C-alpha positions in Angstrom: -11.2 6.4 0.6 -11.8 2.7 1.4 -10.8 1.4 4.8 -8.8 -1.9 5.1 -10.9 -5.0 4.4 -13.8 -3.2 2.6 -12.7 -3.7 -1.0 -11.4 -7.1 -2.1 -9.4 -5.3 -4.9 -7.5 -3.1 -2.5 -4.9 -4.2 0.1 -2.9 -2.2 2.7 0.5 -3.2 3.9 3.1 -1.9 6.4 5.6 -0.2 4.0 8.5 -0.7 6.4 8.0 -4.5 6.3 7.0 -5.2 2.7 10.2 -5.0 0.7 9.9 -3.0 -2.6 9.4 -3.5 -5.4 6.2 -5.5 -5.3 5.5 -7.9 -8.2 2.5 -9.7 -9.7 2.9 -13.2 -10.8 0.7 -16.3 -11.4 0.4 -18.6 -8.4 2.5 -21.8 -8.4 1.7 -25.2 -6.9 3.9 -25.0 -3.9 3.0 -21.4 -2.9 2.3 -20.8 0.7 0.6 -17.8 2.5 0.3 -16.9 6.1 -3.3 -15.7 6.2 -4.4 -12.7 8.3 -5.2 -13.9 11.8 -3.2 -17.1 11.6 -0.3 -15.6 13.5 2.4 -16.6 11.0 1.1 -20.2 10.4 1.2 -20.9 6.6 -1.2 -22.7 4.3 -0.8 -23.9 0.8 -2.5 -21.6 -1.7 -4.0 -24.7 -3.3 -5.7 -25.5 0.0 -7.0 -22.0 0.3 -8.5 -22.3 -3.2 -10.1 -25.5 -2.3 -11.6 -23.9 0.9 -13.1 -21.2 -1.4 -14.5 -23.9 -3.8 -12.6 -22.4 -6.8 -13.0 -24.5 -9.9 -9.7 -25.6 -11.6 -10.0 -23.2 -14.5 -10.5 -20.2 -12.2 -7.4 -21.1 -10.2 -5.2 -20.8 -13.3 -6.4 -17.1 -13.7 -5.3 -16.0 -10.2 -2.4 -13.7 -9.5 -0.3 -13.3 -6.3 1.4 -10.1 -5.1 4.9 -10.7 -3.7 7.5 -8.4 -2.2 11.1 -8.3 -3.4 12.0 -11.2 -1.1 9.3 -13.4 -2.8 7.0 -13.3 0.3 3.4 -13.7 -0.9 1.5 -10.7 0.4 -1.9 -11.0 -1.2 -4.1 -13.0 -3.7 -6.2 -10.1 -5.0 -9.9 -10.6 -4.3 -9.3 -13.6 -2.1 -6.8 -13.5 0.8 -4.2 -11.3 2.4 -1.1 -12.3 4.3 -0.4 -11.7 7.9 3.1 -10.7 6.7 3.4 -6.8 6.4 0.0 -6.3 8.0 -1.0 -2.9 9.4 -0.4 -2.7 13.1 -0.5 0.0 15.8 3.2 0.6 15.2 2.8 1.1 11.4 4.1 4.5 10.3 3.8 4.3 6.5 1.0 2.5 4.7 1.4 1.0 1.2 -1.9 0.8 -0.7 -2.1 -1.7 -3.5 -5.0 -1.8 -6.0 -5.7 -4.2 -8.8 
């Protein structure tokens, strides 16, 4: 079994924080994410894509994973949110693979 952070196509979330059901959708221009380690500060996904030097045609192919509240949890293969991250108080882990 992979450990968190090893595989860019697997993400782990605190199941008591991420509200089910999770959904996959295409990213939208105003989407924001609170990247891991930024302690809740958010960034526009378009800025994250620019930081990763993604060409415009590649950006249009990206998906985001959201919880039932619309909170962006993950852009598979690229960035995970600080929201619903695994902590020392996590009791149940939700593993998402794409």
